[in-house]
N, C-alpha and C positions, 0 to 999 in steps of 0.2 A: 485393756485386757481382752484378748481375742476370744476367750471362752465364756464371757458374760452372755448369758442367754435368758431373755425374758420369757416367762410363761404366764399366760393370762387365761382366766376362765370367766366367760360371759355366756349367759343363756343364748341359744340360737334364735329363740322367739319369745315374745311376751305379748300381753294384752295392752292396749292403749291405756296409759295412766298407771301401769303396774310399777311397783318399786322392785328392782332387781338387785341381787347381790353380785358384786364383782370381786374377784380374787386375783392378785398378781404376786408373782415371785420372780426375782432375778438372781441368777447365779453370779455372785460377785464376792470377792474376798474381804472388801471393806477394810483396808489397811488404815489404821488410825494415825500413823505417823509418830507413834510413841514407842514402838518396839525397835529393837536392834537386830541386825543380821548376825551371822556367826563370826564376822570380823569386827563387831562392835559398832558398825555404822548404822545410823538411823535409817529405817526403811521409810521411804517417802509416803506421805499421806495419799491415799487413793480411795475415795469413797464416792458413792452415789450421793449427791448433795441436794437433788431436787427430783420430785416425781410429780408428773402431771397427767391428768386424764381429760380428754376432750370428747364431746359427742357432737357430731356434725359441725365441728368448728367452734363449739362453745365449751369453755372450761367448766367441768363438773366437779373436779377434785384436784387439789394441789397440796403438796406439803414439802417443807424443807427438811432435810435429813442431816443429823449431826453425827459426829464420829462415834458416839456411844452406841449406835445401832449395831445389831449383830450382822455377821456375814449373811449373804443371801436374803436381803430384806423382803418381807412379806407384807402386803397391804390388802386389807379387805374393807370395802365400803359399799354403800348403796347408791343407786341412782334411779330416778323416775323417768320412764321412757314414754313419750307420747307419739312417737313416729319411728318408722324404720330408719336405720342409719348405721354409721360406723363410729365405734369408739377408737380413739387413737391414744396410745400410752407412750410416755416419754420418760426416760431415766437419764439424768445428766450427771456425768462423772467429773471429778475434779480437773482432769486433764482436758475437758471440753468435749469428750466423746459423748454422743447421744445415742442411746439404745432405744429402739422403737418397736412397737407391735401394734397391730390393728385387728379388731374383731367387729364383724357385722352382726346386727340383730334385726330380725323381721318382726314388726309390730302389726298385729291383726286387730 
């Protein structure tokens, strides 16, 4: 799906040891594979099936996604930051496509 676009909100800065809130949303239709098109043919399943967040190469959040999730999945979670670095976000689609985004944070 060419129009799938991740959006991520991470604070630009934080204090060492602070717990920050991270919000993510990806534009995606999340087709369950249970609907039919106008000709009666089943529309193939196409969902984001895994979401991962890493900070400086270490996994801080991961979840598996099931077909029951709505279109444009939104995730909100917290992470404790002790150093400056980069968050890397990955969404894996059924067809193997991986959508990614990165956000940097400066820790003072």
